[in-house]
matplotlib code that plots the C-alpha trace (Angstrom):
import matplotlib.pyplot as plt

x = [3.6, 1.4, -2.0, -0.8, 0.1, -3.1, -4.8, -2.5, -2.6, -6.6, -6.6, -3.9, -5.8, -9.0, -7.5, -5.9, -9.7, -10.6, -8.4, -10.9, -10.6, -7.1, -4.0, -3.2, 0.6, 0.5, -1.6, -0.9, -1.5, -3.0, -0.6, -1.3, -1.1, -2.7, -3.6, -3.3, 0.1, 3.3, 5.6, 8.0, 9.6, 11.7, 9.0, 6.4, 9.1, 10.0, 6.4, 5.6, 8.5, 7.5, 4.0, 5.4, 7.9, 4.9, 2.5, 5.0, 6.5, 3.4, 1.4, -1.4, -3.2, -3.8, -5.1, -5.8, -2.3, -0.2, 2.8, 6.3, 9.7]
y = [-10.7, -11.3, -11.1, -7.9, -6.5, -7.0, -5.4, -2.3, -2.0, -2.0, 0.6, 2.7, 2.6, 3.7, 6.7, 7.7, 7.8, 10.1, 13.1, 15.4, 13.3, 12.2, 14.2, 13.8, 14.7, 11.4, 9.1, 10.4, 7.3, 3.7, 0.7, -2.0, -5.3, -8.1, -10.8, -13.6, -12.7, -14.3, -11.3, -13.4, -12.9, -9.8, -7.7, -8.7, -7.7, -4.6, -3.6, -4.3, -2.6, 0.6, 0.3, -0.1, 2.9, 4.9, 4.2, 5.2, 8.2, 9.8, 8.5, 6.8, 3.5, 1.2, -2.0, -3.3, -4.2, -1.9, -1.0, -2.1, -3.0]
z = [2.7, -0.4, 1.3, 3.3, 0.0, -1.4, 1.4, 1.5, -2.3, -2.4, 0.5, -1.1, -4.7, -2.8, -1.2, -4.7, -6.0, -3.3, -3.8, -1.9, 1.1, 1.0, 0.4, -3.5, -2.8, -0.7, -2.7, -6.5, -8.4, -8.4, -8.0, -10.2, -8.4, -9.8, -6.9, -9.5, -10.6, -9.0, -8.5, -6.5, -3.1, -4.1, -5.3, -2.7, -0.1, -1.6, -1.8, 1.5, 3.2, 1.0, 2.6, 6.2, 5.5, 3.9, 7.0, 9.6, 7.8, 7.1, 9.7, 7.4, 8.2, 5.0, 6.9, 10.3, 11.1, 13.1, 11.2, 12.4, 11.6]

ax = plt.figure().add_subplot(projection="3d")
ax.plot(x, y, z, "-o")
ax.set_aspect("equal")
plt.show()
């Protein structure tokens, strides 16, 4: 989950920085996720599932993986 969260966060933050290209209502603010910080299982689990929900609900892609449950 951690490695996928890093990819998801990086792609999400890139889209936040381009409000003319990506919907600013979907990509409102950056997520501060440091790769060297141990957030523990619970935070990584919640963040990962949020990204899966976000991608499925709004038909977005944040990485090379197909979001599935």
